[in-house]
C-alpha positions in Angstrom: -17.5 -9.5 1.2 -20.7 -11.4 0.5 -23.5 -9.0 -0.5 -21.2 -5.9 0.1 -20.3 -3.0 -2.1 -16.5 -2.9 -2.2 -13.9 -0.2 -3.2 -10.5 -1.5 -4.2 -8.3 1.6 -3.6 -5.3 1.1 -5.9 -6.6 -1.9 -8.0 -3.4 -2.4 -10.1 -4.0 -4.5 -13.1 -7.4 -5.7 -11.7 -6.8 -9.3 -10.8 -7.7 -9.1 -7.2 -10.6 -6.7 -8.0 -12.2 -9.2 -10.3 -11.7 -11.9 -7.8 -13.5 -9.8 -5.1 -16.4 -9.7 -7.5 -17.0 -13.4 -7.1 -18.1 -12.6 -3.5 -19.3 -9.0 -3.3 -22.4 -7.6 -4.9 -20.5 -4.6 -6.4 -16.8 -3.9 -6.8 -15.2 -0.7 -7.9 -11.5 -0.6 -8.7 -9.7 2.8 -8.9 -6.2 3.5 -10.2 -4.2 6.6 -11.4 -2.7 4.7 -14.4 -4.9 4.4 -17.5 -3.2 1.3 -18.9 -3.9 -0.5 -15.6 -7.6 0.5 -15.8 -7.8 -0.8 -19.4 -6.2 -4.1 -18.3 -8.7 -4.4 -15.5 -11.7 -3.8 -17.7 -10.4 -6.3 -20.3 -9.9 -9.0 -17.6 -13.4 -8.3 -16.1 -14.9 -8.7 -19.6 -13.0 -12.0 -20.1 -14.3 -13.3 -16.7 -17.8 -12.1 -17.3 -17.6 -10.0 -14.1 -20.6 -7.7 -14.8 -20.6 -6.4 -11.2 -17.0 -5.1 -11.4 -16.1 -1.7 -12.7 -12.9 0.4 -13.0 -12.4 4.1 -12.9 -9.4 6.4 -13.4 -8.6 8.6 -10.4 -5.7 10.3 -8.6 -4.5 9.7 -5.0 -7.2 11.6 -3.4 -10.1 12.4 -5.7 -12.2 9.2 -5.5 -14.9 9.5 -8.1 -17.8 8.3 -5.9 -20.3 9.9 -3.6 -20.2 10.1 0.1 -21.2 7.0 2.1 -21.1 4.7 -1.0 -19.2 1.6 0.1 -19.6 -1.1 2.8 -15.9 -1.9 2.5 -12.7 -0.4 1.3 -9.7 -2.7 0.5 -6.2 -1.4 -0.2 -3.2 -3.6 -0.8 0.4 -2.2 -1.1 -0.9 1.3 -2.0 -0.8 3.6 1.1 3.0 3.7 1.0 2.8 5.2 -2.5 0.2 8.0 -2.3 1.5 11.5 -2.4 -0.2 12.5 0.9 -1.7 9.6 3.0 -3.7 12.1 5.1 -5.7 13.2 2.1 -6.1 9.7 0.7 -7.4 8.4 4.1 -9.8 11.3 4.3 -11.2 10.4 0.9 -11.5 6.7 2.0 -13.4 7.9 5.1 -15.7 10.1 2.9 -16.8 7.3 0.6 -17.2 4.7 3.3 -20.5 4.1 5.0 -20.8 4.9 8.7 -20.8 1.2 9.6 -18.3 0.3 6.9 -14.9 -1.4 7.3 -11.4 -0.7 5.8 -8.9 -3.5 5.3 -5.4 -2.1 4.5 -2.1 -3.9 3.9 1.1 -1.8 3.4 4.8 -1.7 4.2 6.3 0.9 6.5 9.0 3.1 4.9 11.8 2.0 7.2 11.1 -1.7 6.6 14.3 -3.4 5.5 12.8 -4.5 2.2 10.5 -1.5 1.7 12.9 0.2 -0.8 11.0 -1.5 -3.7 14.3 -2.3 -5.5 14.0 -6.1 -5.3 14.3 -6.4 -9.1 17.9 -5.3 -8.8 18.9 -6.3 -5.2 17.6 -8.0 -2.1 20.2 -6.2 0.1 18.2 -5.0 3.1 17.8 -1.5 4.4 19.9 0.3 1.8 17.4 3.2 1.8 18.0 3.5 5.6 21.8 3.1 5.6 22.4 5.4 2.6 20.9 8.7 1.5 18.0 7.9 -1.0 19.4 10.4 -3.4 22.7 8.5 -3.5 20.9 5.2 -3.8 18.9 6.4 -6.8 22.0 7.7 -8.6 23.6 4.3 -8.3 20.4 2.5 -9.3 19.9 4.6 -12.4 23.6 4.1 -13.3 23.0 0.3 -13.1 19.9 0.5 -15.3 22.0 2.4 -17.9 24.7 -0.2 -17.9 24.8 -3.6 -16.2 21.0 -4.0 -16.0 20.1 -2.3 -19.3 18.0 -5.3 -20.3 15.8 -5.0 -17.2 12.4 -3.8 -18.4 12.3 -0.8 -15.9 12.8 2.7 -17.0 15.2 5.1 -15.2 13.7 6.3 -12.0 13.1 9.9 -11.1 15.4 11.4 -8.5 14.6 10.7 -4.8 11.7 12.7 -3.6 10.6 14.2 -0.3 8.4 12.6 2.3 4.7 13.6 2.4 5.4 15.9 5.4 8.4 17.5 3.7 10.8 16.5 6.4 13.2 14.0 4.7 14.4 12.7 1.4 12.8 9.4 0.4 12.9 6.8 -2.3 10.9 7.8 -5.5 7.2 6.9 -5.5 7.3 6.4 -1.7 5.9 8.8 0.9 8.0 7.9 3.9 5.1 6.9 6.2 6.0 5.1 9.4 3.7 3.4 11.9 3.2 6.4 14.1 2.6 8.6 11.0 -0.1 6.1 9.9 -1.9 6.2 13.3 -1.9 10.0 13.3 -3.1 10.1 9.7 -5.9 7.6 10.4 -7.3 9.4 13.4 -10.8 9.5 11.8 -10.9 5.7 12.1 -11.0 3.4 15.0 -8.2 0.8 14.5 -10.0 -2.5 15.3 -6.9 -4.6 14.6 -3.3 -4.0 13.6 -0.8 -6.8 12.9 2.8 -5.8 12.3 4.2 -8.7 10.4 8.0 -9.3 10.6 10.0 -10.2 7.6 10.9 -13.5 9.2 7.2 -14.4 9.9 6.3 -13.5 6.3 9.0 -15.6 4.6 9.5 -18.4 7.2 6.1 -18.7 8.8 5.0 -17.9 12.4 6.5 -21.1 13.9 10.1 -20.6 12.7 12.8 -20.1 15.3 13.6 -16.6 13.9 9.9 -15.6 13.9 9.6 -16.6 17.6 12.8 -14.9 18.5 11.9 -11.6 16.8 8.3 -11.6 18.1 9.1 -9.6 21.2 11.2 -7.2 19.2 8.1 -6.2 17.2 6.6 -4.8 20.4 9.5 -2.4 20.9 9.7 1.2 19.7 9.3 1.9 15.9 13.0 2.6 15.6 13.6 -1.2 16.0 10.3 -2.8 15.0 9.8 -0.9 11.7 13.1 -2.1 10.3 12.0 -5.7 11.0 8.5 -5.2 9.5 7.5 -6.7 6.2 4.1 -5.1 6.2 1.2 -4.0 8.4 -2.2 -5.5 8.2 -5.0 -3.4 9.7 -8.8 -3.3 10.1 -10.4 0.0 10.7 -13.9 1.4 11.3 -14.9 5.0 10.9 -15.4 6.8 14.2 -19.0 7.5 15.1 -18.5 11.3 15.3 -18.6 11.8 11.5 
């Protein structure tokens, strides 16, 4: 990041964004939640990060001109955007022709990708059961047994970004092949599909070594075992 202009796509509360500012020449964090933007600005002021700014935006209306950034970083965001095709197109637009994208995100069918870890660590419940049923149960628990959990009731299960299946709320249902199709404007320089065992136990554990070959099988198997995907992309030359 040294000397680079960096966009943090989905900057959350701004902690990572401000950290990036210690290395990059300019960092811009964007988020659709105004409270998060305010928190990021406050933290940047506390840290004296004068080269860091935050702006409010939606999933695919990045408030910057074409060819602005040397680098785009996005961490645990692409699984949430309403339509990853449009978000990736916007990332492509604001990235310089020789820029780089670093993206980390879970796949929808990952066993722990249901985003319900504040209630349960049971794996794959969004795969084994209809998401609409899962959310009825979760909201019932939030009203009774877990009423003291600081999470409001969730909206009903939604529909995947392509309109083909019900999915957990705030998630778009994107799988690995979906991502590759959606990112056709980019050259995927590197893609690492990290298993849940490798994430929690390390790459040298017996389970990590045993499941390593399974990660090279079809997405039907490998996606369930995936904790997240780490990818590096460059815009294709035919812009």
